[in-house]
C-alpha positions in Angstrom: 124.4 80.9 115.9 121.6 81.3 118.4 122.2 85.3 118.3 121.4 85.4 114.7 117.6 84.9 114.0 115.5 86.0 111.0 112.5 88.0 111.8 109.3 88.7 109.7 111.3 90.1 107.1 115.0 88.7 107.0 117.6 89.5 109.6 117.9 92.6 111.5 120.1 93.6 114.5 121.9 96.5 116.4 124.9 97.7 114.3 128.2 96.7 116.1 126.5 94.6 118.8 125.0 91.7 116.8 125.4 93.1 113.2 128.9 93.0 112.8 131.2 92.2 109.7 131.7 88.9 110.8 128.0 88.1 111.4 127.0 89.9 107.9 129.7 87.3 106.3 128.0 84.5 108.1 124.6 85.3 107.3 125.8 86.0 103.5 127.3 82.6 103.2 124.1 80.8 104.3 122.3 82.7 101.9 125.1 81.6 99.2 124.7 78.0 100.6 120.7 78.3 99.8 121.0 80.0 96.5 123.5 77.4 95.4 121.0 74.7 96.1 118.7 76.7 93.7 120.5 76.3 90.4 118.9 73.3 89.2 115.6 74.3 90.6 115.6 77.5 89.0 117.2 76.6 85.7 114.8 78.9 83.7 116.7 82.0 85.3 120.0 83.5 85.3 122.2 82.3 88.1 122.6 85.5 89.2 121.5 87.9 92.5 121.3 91.6 92.7 122.5 93.4 96.0 121.2 96.9 97.1 121.5 98.7 100.2 120.0 101.9 102.0 121.2 105.1 103.7 122.0 103.6 107.0 125.5 103.6 108.6 128.2 101.3 106.8 125.2 99.9 104.5 127.4 100.3 101.4 130.3 98.4 103.2 127.9 95.6 104.4 126.1 95.1 100.6 130.1 95.3 99.3 130.9 92.1 101.8 127.7 90.5 100.8 128.3 90.7 97.2 131.9 89.4 97.7 130.8 86.2 99.7 128.1 85.5 96.9 130.5 86.1 94.1 133.1 83.9 95.9 130.6 81.1 96.1 130.1 81.1 92.4 127.0 83.3 92.5 127.4 86.2 90.1 126.4 89.5 91.5 124.9 92.7 90.4 125.8 95.5 93.0 124.1 98.7 93.3 126.3 101.7 92.8 124.3 103.7 95.2 121.7 103.5 97.9 118.5 102.2 96.0 114.7 101.6 97.4 114.1 98.0 98.3 111.6 97.8 95.3 114.2 98.9 92.9 115.9 95.3 94.0 112.8 93.5 93.8 112.0 94.7 90.4 115.6 94.2 89.0 115.0 90.2 89.9 112.1 90.3 87.7 113.6 92.5 85.2 116.8 90.8 84.5 115.2 87.2 85.2 117.4 86.6 88.2 117.2 83.8 91.2 117.1 86.5 93.8 118.3 89.6 95.6 119.6 90.7 98.9 119.1 94.4 100.5 121.2 95.7 103.1 118.3 97.6 105.1 116.5 97.9 108.6 113.5 99.4 106.8 111.9 101.7 109.1 113.8 100.6 112.4 115.7 103.0 114.6 119.1 104.3 113.3 121.1 101.8 115.4 119.8 98.8 113.6 120.7 97.4 110.3 119.6 94.2 108.6 119.6 91.6 105.6 116.3 91.2 103.3 116.2 88.4 101.2 114.0 88.6 98.2 113.2 85.2 96.4 112.8 84.7 92.5 109.3 85.8 92.7 110.6 89.5 93.2 109.1 89.7 96.9 110.1 88.8 100.6 111.3 85.3 101.4 108.9 83.0 103.0 109.5 81.1 106.2 110.3 78.1 103.9 113.4 79.9 102.8 114.2 81.7 105.8 114.5 78.7 107.8 116.4 76.9 105.5 118.8 79.8 105.7 119.0 79.9 109.5 119.7 75.9 109.4 122.6 76.8 106.9 124.0 79.3 109.4 127.8 78.0 110.0 127.4 75.1 108.0 130.3 76.0 105.6 133.4 78.0 105.9 132.9 81.8 104.8 134.3 82.4 101.6 135.3 86.0 100.8 137.8 87.0 98.0 138.8 90.5 97.5 136.4 92.9 95.5 138.8 94.1 92.7 139.6 90.3 92.0 136.1 89.6 91.6 135.2 92.7 89.8 138.1 91.7 87.4 136.7 88.6 86.8 133.3 89.7 86.2 131.9 88.0 89.2 130.6 91.0 90.7 129.2 94.0 88.2 128.6 97.4 89.5 125.3 99.0 88.1 122.6 101.5 88.9 119.5 99.5 89.0 117.2 102.4 89.8 116.5 103.8 86.4 114.6 100.6 85.3 112.2 100.5 88.3 111.5 104.3 87.7 110.6 103.5 84.1 108.1 100.7 85.2 106.4 103.3 87.6 106.3 105.6 84.5 104.4 103.2 82.6 102.4 102.4 85.5 100.9 105.8 87.0 99.0 108.4 84.6 101.9 111.1 85.3 100.3 113.1 82.6 96.9 113.5 84.6 98.9 114.3 87.4 100.7 117.3 85.9 97.5 118.6 84.4 96.4 119.3 88.1 97.6 122.3 89.9 98.3 120.1 93.2 100.8 121.5 95.8 102.7 118.6 97.1 105.6 118.1 100.1 107.5 114.9 99.9 109.6 113.8 103.2 112.0 111.2 102.2 113.3 110.9 106.0 116.6 110.7 104.8 116.2 107.5 103.3 116.3 105.9 99.9 113.0 107.7 98.5 115.5 110.6 97.5 113.6 113.0 95.3 112.1 110.5 92.6 108.5 111.7 93.1 109.4 115.4 92.5 111.6 114.3 89.4 108.9 112.2 88.0 106.6 115.1 88.2 108.4 117.8 86.6 107.3 120.1 83.9 103.5 120.3 84.6 101.0 122.2 86.8 101.7 120.0 90.0 104.4 121.3 92.2 106.4 119.0 94.2 108.8 119.8 97.2 110.9 117.6 99.0 112.6 117.5 102.6 115.0 115.2 104.3 116.3 114.1 100.8 120.0 113.9 101.7 122.1 111.1 103.2 121.9 111.0 107.4 122.8 107.8 108.8 120.8 109.0 112.0 117.8 109.9 110.3 117.8 113.4 111.9 117.3 111.5 115.3 114.0 110.0 114.6 112.8 106.5 113.4 112.5 106.5 109.7 108.8 105.0 110.1 106.3 107.6 108.1 104.0 107.8 111.2 103.7 110.4 114.0 105.5 111.7 115.9 108.3 111.0 113.0 106.2 113.1 110.6 106.3 116.3 112.8 108.1 118.4 110.6 106.4 117.2 107.4 103.1 118.0 109.1 104.2 121.6 110.1 105.5 122.2 106.7 102.4 120.9 104.9 100.1 123.1 107.1 102.3 126.5 107.0 102.9 126.2 103.3 99.4 125.5 102.6 100.3 122.2 100.5 97.3 120.0 99.2 98.9 117.0 100.4 102.2 115.7 102.4 103.7 112.4 101.5 106.5 110.3 103.1 108.5 107.4 102.4 110.4 105.4 105.0 114.0 104.5 105.2 114.0 101.8 102.3 111.1 103.6 100.5 108.6 100.7 100.5 106.0 102.2 102.8 104.1 105.5 102.6 103.0 107.9 105.1 100.2 110.8 104.2 99.7 114.0 106.0 96.5 116.1 104.9 96.7 119.9 104.4 95.9 120.7 107.9 99.0 118.7 109.0 97.0 115.8 110.4 98.6 112.4 109.7 96.3 109.7 108.3 96.7 106.0 109.5 98.3 103.1 107.2 94.6 101.8 107.3 93.3 104.9 105.4 96.3 105.1 103.1 95.4 101.4 102.0 91.6 102.2 101.7 92.4 105.2 99.5 94.6 103.1 97.1 92.0 100.5 97.1 89.0 102.6 96.1 91.0 104.2 93.7 91.9 101.0 91.9 88.4 100.0 92.2 86.5 103.1 91.3 88.9 105.1 89.0 90.9 102.6 87.5 87.8 100.2 87.3 90.2 97.4 88.3 89.1 94.0 90.4 90.6 91.1 92.1 91.0 89.6 95.8 92.1 92.1 98.6 94.9 90.9 101.2 95.3 92.5 104.7 96.9 91.5 107.9 95.3 90.4 111.3 95.6 93.9 112.3 94.1 95.3 109.1 90.7 97.5 109.5 86.8 96.8 109.6 86.6 99.4 106.6 88.8 97.5 104.2 86.1 94.5 104.9 83.1 96.9 104.4 84.4 97.7 101.1 85.3 94.3 100.2 81.7 93.4 101.0 80.1 96.1 99.0 82.0 95.0 95.8 81.8 91.3 96.1 85.4 90.9 96.7 87.5 88.2 98.4 89.2 89.3 101.6 92.2 87.4 102.7 93.9 87.8 106.2 97.4 87.0 107.2 99.7 86.9 109.8 101.7 90.3 110.3 104.7 90.3 107.8 104.8 91.3 104.1 106.1 87.8 103.2 102.8 86.2 104.2 100.9 88.8 101.7 103.6 88.3 98.9 102.8 84.4 99.1 99.2 84.9 98.4 99.6 87.2 95.8 101.8 85.0 93.9 99.1 82.3 93.8 95.8 84.2 93.2 94.3 87.1 91.2 95.1 90.0 93.8 94.1 93.6 93.2 96.0 95.0 96.4 97.7 93.7 99.5 98.7 96.2 102.5 99.8 96.4 105.9 98.4 98.7 108.7 102.2 100.2 108.3 101.6 101.7 104.9 103.3 98.8 103.0 101.2 98.2 99.6 101.7 96.2 96.6 99.5 96.2 93.7 98.1 94.2 90.7 100.1 93.9 87.5 103.3 94.9 89.4 105.5 92.5 91.5 104.7 91.2 95.2 106.4 93.8 96.9 105.7 97.2 98.8 106.4 100.3 96.9 106.4 103.9 98.9 107.0 105.7 95.7 104.4 103.8 93.6 101.8 104.0 96.5 102.5 107.8 96.9 102.0 108.5 93.0 98.9 106.6 92.8 97.3 108.7 95.7 98.1 111.8 93.6 96.7 110.0 90.6 93.4 109.6 92.8 93.2 113.4 93.6 93.8 114.4 90.0 91.1 111.9 88.9 88.6 113.0 91.2 89.6 116.8 91.5 88.8 116.8 95.2 90.7 117.5 98.2 92.0 114.4 100.2 90.1 115.6 103.1 87.0 115.6 101.2 87.4 112.3 99.7 88.2 110.9 103.4 84.9 112.9 104.7 82.8 110.9 101.6 84.5 107.5 102.7 83.2 107.9 106.2 80.0 109.0 105.3 79.4 105.9 103.1 81.1 103.4 105.4 81.4 104.8 109.0 84.3 106.1 111.0 87.2 103.7 112.2 90.0 105.4 114.3 93.0 102.9 114.6 95.9 103.5 117.3 99.1 101.6 118.1 101.4 101.7 121.0 104.8 100.0 121.2 106.1 99.2 124.6 109.8 98.0 125.0 109.7 95.0 127.6 112.2 92.4 128.8 111.8 88.8 127.4 110.5 87.4 130.6 107.7 89.9 130.4 106.7 89.0 126.9 106.5 85.5 127.5 104.3 86.2 130.6 102.0 88.2 128.6 101.6 85.7 126.2 100.9 83.0 128.4 98.6 85.1 130.4 96.5 86.0 127.3 96.4 82.2 126.6 95.5 80.9 129.8 93.1 83.7 130.8 91.8 85.2 127.5 90.1 88.5 127.8 86.0 88.5 128.3 85.8 92.2 128.2 87.6 95.4 127.0 86.7 98.1 128.9 83.2 98.2 128.8 82.6 95.8 125.6 82.0 92.3 125.6 84.3 90.4 123.5 82.5 88.3 120.9 85.6 86.4 118.9 89.3 85.9 119.4 92.0 85.4 116.8 95.2 83.7 118.4 97.2 82.9 115.2 99.4 85.7 115.7 99.3 87.3 119.0 95.9 87.8 120.4 93.0 89.9 118.6 89.8 90.4 120.7 86.8 91.5 118.6 84.4 93.3 120.4 80.7 93.5 119.9 80.4 96.9 118.4 83.1 95.6 115.6 85.8 97.7 117.4 88.7 95.7 118.4 91.7 95.3 120.8 95.1 93.3 119.8 98.5 92.5 121.4 101.5 90.6 119.8 105.2 90.7 119.8 107.3 92.4 117.3 109.2 90.0 115.0 111.8 92.9 114.3 112.4 94.5 117.7 112.2 93.5 121.4 109.0 95.3 122.0 105.0 94.4 122.7 102.8 96.1 120.2 99.2 97.0 121.4 96.7 97.6 118.7 93.2 99.3 118.8 90.3 100.4 116.3 87.3 102.1 117.4 84.7 104.6 116.2 86.6 107.4 117.8 90.3 108.3 118.6 89.3 108.9 122.1 87.9 104.9 122.7 91.0 103.6 120.6 93.3 105.5 122.8 91.2 104.2 126.0 92.1 100.5 124.6 95.8 101.2 124.4 96.0 102.5 127.9 93.9 99.2 128.9 96.7 97.4 127.3 99.5 99.5 128.7 97.8 98.4 132.5 97.9 94.9 131.3 101.7 95.1 130.5 102.6 97.2 133.6 101.0 94.8 136.0 102.6 91.6 134.9 
């Protein structure tokens, strides 16, 4: 069982290597064994789970297999009848008062990967307490997997379109009428994922025009990773610039993250996406509450929280940590540097579709271009440019890097003195001018991530190069 390991959000692996039908059944059985222990604990909920899946190779087959294992273990299942956004599964848990849910997806990872995300009864990512129990249960019991037709006939598996209820909630959360009044020209890149054409469908019938690209099923994702960052958004950026669009939006493979492109084709970082959403909730919607970001979050959010007297929480990388805090306090917004954001009065889950519509709501409320809004933010709070570099390295090099940073922590990064170090998830070095440099291991892929935030792109890129040399010289 050593080959199956849960990362920052469930289990992910390479298809036909570790992610096989046999291993999917083993993981599903462990999940079923865990869910079975919750029957008495969650007695106020329907003892039933929902299973959804994305547009990856064989995801529908893996989802069916997972549903069969759950149902064969006496756990009734609602199985999605089509590829669906991850937040649709999480919302279904709340909407139907279920004990949990499973999504077959590897989210933004390359096409060769697939995965299984477990969503807990609180409609969000399973925390380490749950995933550790599931890992412990791997191989503990024989896999039970009866035929689909038999289970459907017994009513143990029902097939359903779970997306409409999720979309209905979004209709009530976002002021679609306001957006439709404004002559915005929007282009959306669904990245061949489960974002489909939902944003354009929601905004039909008004002055706002929405065009969608890459909204068909393509398990290879057109040869790019379905992560809404550059260089994966080159086509969106070119289309936005050539077509004179007001804004470009992109949802990732399972539609829980958002990428944003300006009218001139420049992509903004996930940090700026979260900053825009925070300021929209604070200034346009007049909402209040605490704010959560991860250890690789931005100084910009810290400054905004200070101005408005908001408490800011910082977590390890992984939305499960944000989700945990959202369930325990009055949280206005919680987000990652990768464009995954959750909101107050919703569920503790990222939602790329909702995030995109809220950005459009901000433009409609302020009647300003996104470029103008960002310039106003920089004028008030300063300029912060964030960049990230991923390096694929062997395991022994990863261990050597962490050992080196622990035994000989950096005292300077380029010409700047290190004034503080955070080491609870990788190593983050905070510099005298408030810029920062960080190195950590990915929880979902065999890579080292190098992060930097500085007053200019040139300085941020220089710090990434500094980090690259550290890895190369190991």
